[in-house]
Each structure stands twice: as structure tokens, then as C-alpha cells.
N, C-alpha and C positions, 0 to 999 in steps of 0.2 A: 248797253253793256255787250261784250262779246259773249259768245256761247261756244260750249264744247260739250260733246255726247258722251255720256259715261257708258260704261259697259253694258248696262242693261236697258240702254236706250233713253235714259232720263237726261234732260238738257240742263246743264249747269251753266249759270250766268257767271261771269268774272270780268274784272277790270285789270288792266296792266297799266303800270306807270313807272317812270324813272329808267336809270341805266345802272349797269354793273351786275354783279352776281344775283341770280334769282332767289328770291325769298317769298314763300307762300305764307299768307297769314290766315289763320283758322280761328274762327270764334266759338264761343260757348253757348250756353242756353239762352233762349229767347231772342237772340240778336242775329242780324245779317251782316253783310260786308260792311255796312256804314259804321260799325263800331270802331273801324280803323280809319276813319276820316282824318283824325287829328295825327295819327302815327304815320301814315303814308307819306306825308310832306317831309317828315324827318328823315325817312328812309331813301326816298325817291332820288335825291342828289347822289347817293351812294350804291344803291341797288336797284335791281328791276323787281318791283313789287307785284304780286299777283293776290288780289282779294276776291272772294267769291261768296255767293250765297249758298249755304248748304242746301241739300234738298228739302223741299217743303217750305222754303222761305223765299221772300223777294221774288225775283224773276226767274229763279230755278223751277224745275219741275219736280215731281215726286212719283213715287210708285206705290200701288195699292197695299203692298206688304212691305214692311220695314225690316231691314237687317243691317247690322253694323258693317257688314262686308261690303254693302252697296256703298256706304259713305267712305269706306276706304278706296273703292274704286272711284269714286267722285274726286277725291283728293289726288289720286294717282293721275287722273285725266287731266287736272289743272296742272300737275307737275309736268305732264307731257307737253303741255302748252308752253311751259317754261324751258323745254329744251330736253327733258327726259330725266332731269335730276334738280333737286333745289334744296335749299335750307328752308325748314318749316318753323314758324313760331306759332304757337298755339296756347289759348288761355282757356282757363276753367275746365268745363267737360270737353272743350276743344282739345285740351292737352290730353286727356285721357283717350281721345279718338286718334290723336297723332301717335300716341304710345302703341295703341293697337295696330295702327298702320306700319309703324317701324317693326313691329313684331312680326307682321304678316310679310315683310320684305318689300315694302314700298320704298322707291328710289329716292330716299331723304338722305342728303349728305350730312347734314347736322341738324340737331333738334334743340330748339329753345322753347322751354314751356314755362308758363306763368300759373302757379298754384293750381296744380291738379287737383280734381274733385275726388279725392279719397278720404276716408273716415279712418283715423288712426286709432287704435286701442286706446281706451281711457277717455275718448271723447263721445258725445252722444251719437247714436247710430239712427239711420232713418228706420221707420216702422217696417215691419217684415212684409206688410201687405201695401207698402207705398204704391207700387206701380200699378196695382189692381185698382186702388181707390182713385188713382189719378186717371186711370183709363175710363173708370166709371163716370167720373165728373165730365170728362169731354165727350163720352158717348151721349150724354143728357144735355150736351151743348152748354155747359155751365164753365164757360172759358175763364172768366174772372175768378171764380171759386178755384179753378184748377191752378191758376197762376198764384193765387194766395196760398193754397196748399203746397205746392212746389217750394215756395219762398219760406213758408213756416217750418216744414218737416224736413226739407232737403238742405236749405241754405241756413235756416236756424234764425230767421228774422222774428223779432218780438211784434206783436199785433200793432203797436204804435208806429213801427218803422214801415210795415206792410201799408198801414194808413197813408203814411207820408208819400210813399211810392205811388199809391193809387192817385195822388193829386199832381203827379208830374206828367209832362208829355209822353213820357216813355211808357206809361201804362198802356196805352193804345197798342203799341208794339208788343208789349208782353201778351195782351189777350190776342192779338192777331196771329202770334206765332206759338200760342199754347198748345196747339195740336202737335207740336214737334218736341214738347217736353218729355214724352215717352221715349223719344229717340235718344235723348241725352241721358236718360235714366238707364237705358239698355246699355249704352256705351260705358257706363260706370260700373256695370257688372254687379259684384257684391261689395262695392266700394273699398275694397281692401287693395293695398298696393300689390300688384301681381310680381312679387320678389322672385319666384322661381323662373317665370317667362322673361323677366327683364335681364336675368343673369347672363343670357347669351347675345344681348343687344350690345354691339360694338360701336355703334354710332356715338360721335361726341355729343353730349348733351348738357345743356345749361338749364338749371331750374331755378327760376327767380320767384321771390315773394316780396311784398311790400312791408315796411316797417310799421305800417298802421293797420295791417289786416288782422283777421281772426286768428286766435291760437291754433285752432284746428287746422287752418289753412296753411299756416306756417309749418305745423308739424308734418302736414301732408307734403309739403314742398320738400322739406329736410329728409323725409324717409324716401321719397321718390329719387331724389340725387343720390342717395346712399346705396339705392338698389340697382342703379345703372353702372356697369363697369367703367365707363368713361364719362360719368356724370359728376358734375359739381354744382353746389348751391351758391346763390348770390342774394342777399337781401338789398333792396333799393328803396329809396324815399318814395312814399306814396300813402295811399289812405285804404280803406277796406277794399280788398280784391282789386286794386288799381295801382299802378306804378306810374310815376309822374312821366308824362310822354316824351319830353325832350330827353331825359335821362335814359328812358327804355330805348329811344331811337338810337342814341349814342352806343348804348351796349350791344344791341342787335347789329349795328352797323360794324362794330369791332368783331363780333362774333362771325359775322358773315364773311369778312375778308381775312380772317385769320386762317392760315394753312396748317 
């Protein structure tokens, strides 16, 4: 992988592919750049894609003290490698990070978001001490339990669903990246759509959700699109927290090329 040095000296690993307008892909909780392995081939014939390992994951470095601002600087550093400005597509808690970045003035020309991780009124909320308990599990090196706790309390998975996930090859990645779950929790803040702060965001923004996702994720996507002055929502075919890759690729390609 290629490397770029973020503002605080942390090395961020990224890959570049394709030709056309630059688009940076930003993942959510648990995952690294490989989550986009099936999407990049859909985009690369039409866009120059940049995927990277967020700090603390994969081949990227980390810092002793975490701050959301450092992740905004990481994204900005990758955008710098893309020529200084780019479209950004971000999913899950990565979408929350992308919103924080655009609020902070990152050079994002267009923003495409997939199911930001907000909790709308009327849906179950995370426990008030969620982050404290998560950090306690990690401090005692109970990484598997920390991953389970995150999935149960923040994602809303039933115990049987978590048990099924434990039996998949992805579970090893979940445990390996469990130490970054507090990062994603911090990015989400109080889990409410920051309506007042988004009111000044003029960046064109597309917010997508899938027709097979959770009701609370659909509600969060709609509320986010409504809060963005130049935002609009779109529901696409898919399953829980996932849009069919070929369709998503076509939508993002069209979005990146539209003037």
C-alpha cells in the first residue's frame, strides 16, 4: 500500500485505482479498506478511487491519544493525495466522520453517505455509560466481549445473530479491530443528528439506505438528508446495512460525474 503522513505524524496507508474524478471511500466500525474490495472494481473504470486504513487498523499507524480531529486530518491527508479535493463516500460511522469533516471545512466537493449512525427519537438509545463500559472491557483485553457488547447495545443485534457472526471468518477481524470501537463511538457523539451544525453545510450530499435495512437506520438516513441544505435521500436495493454493490457503483459513478 502507498503511505501518506497525517498532520500529527501518523502514517496512513492507502490504495489508488482507476481513472477519472477522485473519490475517497471511508469505512465504518470494525473494518479496514478491504470492505471496499467489491466496490472499487465497479468505480475504477469511471473514477480514481482512494481507499485507506483508518488509524489503528490494517497498515496504518495510530497515536496514544485519540481525537476525532486526528481522523479528520487523516481524511484530509488522503484527499491531498487525490489532488487536494475529492468526492467522499462513507458508510455507517464513517458517514458520521465524513459529516464532521465537512463541517470542519475538509476539501470535500460532494458527499455520499450510506446510513449514518444516528439514533432518531422514538428508537432505542445506547446506554448512557456505553463508552465507559466498552473501554473497561478493552482495558481488560476482553476484545471478543467488547465486540459483542458493541453489536448488542449499539447495533441492536439479538444474541443469536451475534452468535452467528462469531462463526464467520469476519469475527477475527472484529476482535482484531475492537480497540478502535471507542473511536467510532466518539465520532457518533450523542448519536443525534447535528441539525444546527449541518444547517451551514452547502456541499451537495446524497444519503442512501437499503430497502432491507433496519427501521432506525432508514430513519437516520432520512433525517440526515433533511438536515443537509443540499442533501437528498435515496433508497436502493439491498439487505441490512448494505446496498447491492453493482447498483451502488452506478449511483456513485453518476454522482461523481454530475456537475
